[in-house]
C-alpha positions, 0 to 999 in steps of 0.5 A: 474900156477894153482898150484902156483898162481891162481891170476896170472893165471887169469891175464894170461887168461885176457891177452889171452882174450885181445889178441884174441879180438884184443884190442891192437892198430895195427901197421898201426893204430899206424902209423896213430895216429903218422903221420895222413893221411901221414902214408899211403904214407910212405913205412916202411922197415920191415926188418930193424925194431928196436926192442923195449926193456925194462929192467928190468921187475922184477915182473909179476904183472906189466904186466897187468897195462902195457897192460891196459894202452897200450889198453887205450892209444893206445900205444905199448907193447915192443917186448923184455924184460930183467929181473935182479931179484933174480931167486930163489925168482922169482921162489918161488913166481911164477913170473918166470913161469908167466912171461915166459907164458906172453911172449909167449902170447905176442910173446915177447923175454925175457932174464933172469939174472942168480944168478951166476953173480959175485955179489953172493959171488963168490969172497970172497974178495969183497963185496959192495961199499967199495971194488968196485974197485976190481970188475973192473977186478974180477966180473964174474964167477971165478974158478968153478963158470963158471960150476955153471952158466952152471948148473943153466942155465940147471936147468931153461932150463929143468924146465921152458923152459927158453932159453935166459940168460945174459952172461958177462964173456968170459969163460961162453960165450965159455961154451954157444957156446959149449952147443949149439954145443952139441944140447942144444938150449941155447940163450944168449946175451952179457950183457952191464956189459961185457963192449963191447965198440969197434969194435975189441972187437965185432969182436973176439966174433962174430968170436968165434960165427962163429967158434962154429956155428952149421952146419946150420950157427946158433949161440946161440949169439942172442944179443950183448949189447954195453957199454954205451960209444959206438958211432954210428961209432963203431956200423956201423963198427961192422955191416960190420963184422957181415954181413961178418960173416953171422950173420946180421939176427942172432945177434941183436945189443942192444943199451941203449937209456935211463939208470936208473937215479941213480947209473950207468951213468952221467945224463942226458943220452938219445941216442934217436937221435943217434938211429934215425941216426944209425937205418937208416943204420944198421939193426937188432938193439934193442933200450933198455930202462933202465930208463925213459926220464931223465926229467921224472925221475928227477921229481919222488919221487923215480927215477929209480935206478939200485941198486933196481934190487938187493933188496929183494921183501919183503924189497921193500914192507916193505919200501913202494917202491913197487908202486914207482918201478912199476911207474919206470917200467911204465916210461920205457915203456912210454920212449920206446913208445916215441922212437917208435913215433920218429922212425915212424916220421923218416919212420923207422919200429919198432918191438913191441909185435907181438901177440898183435899189429900184 
């Protein structure tokens, strides 16, 4: 980082100093803040803690404002982040290594989205909204792009130590399993774009994970992001299969609680109340926040939009949208904190940035 961006290095040093000074609210203090004296009377089962997750962390400069607000307000930094930015752009400006370093400092898990993802021109017959119907069966890694995805992953794995990546194609899922069996410590999560929306779909993927597991029983499949259409019954049914296969502590079920306000789902979309019901029954769940609470997003000049993930950084700055996209990100973190408060009121534990909140 010293050779890439010294401003980023100073921010990382600040983050380490705040961590070491225990400037962030502790879990017990947070529970007391939400519940008052009643918090001391409640037993929180840590083994079933819900992972607090935010997507997408696109730019490193957003991390310090997030942490400054968490310190000032006594709120939480999530325990898991997803990035969906152009990898080469992120590498060039130093964001990629800086974010990886920040995740290590905070103790958070982090998943990147490789550039070989179907929207990179891999299908020469498709392009943009005019041919959107063609993507219903054609997005992914056609032909030799599956091996290009593998090459791209191995580049970032060996250069930056990046372990976790999104996976949303049946062929690259198999390649991920094979790579893990060969000894490469790849970690991947099934993306929401894979469209897993029923327990039978989950069953065959987890069966494949069992088939290609290492001798110690571990699998590279560490996250399973359900489709937006999934309901609690599906998550519960799939959890029985997950437990029977020995993956209850290995494969995290990831569930979208909020979504970007534009370009992905019909609004208002808020699954927080459903989460409170299923989290009491199913362990190892991640509560993913891709947007603000709908009523917050509705009042923004620039509501969160999934299409912002695919814009060039230079274009975002030139358009004047940079502060608005940072505001969208902060809104997502705030929505995540609201979920933590709701879980706490139900007596359900959460997993926030462990090296910050203890």
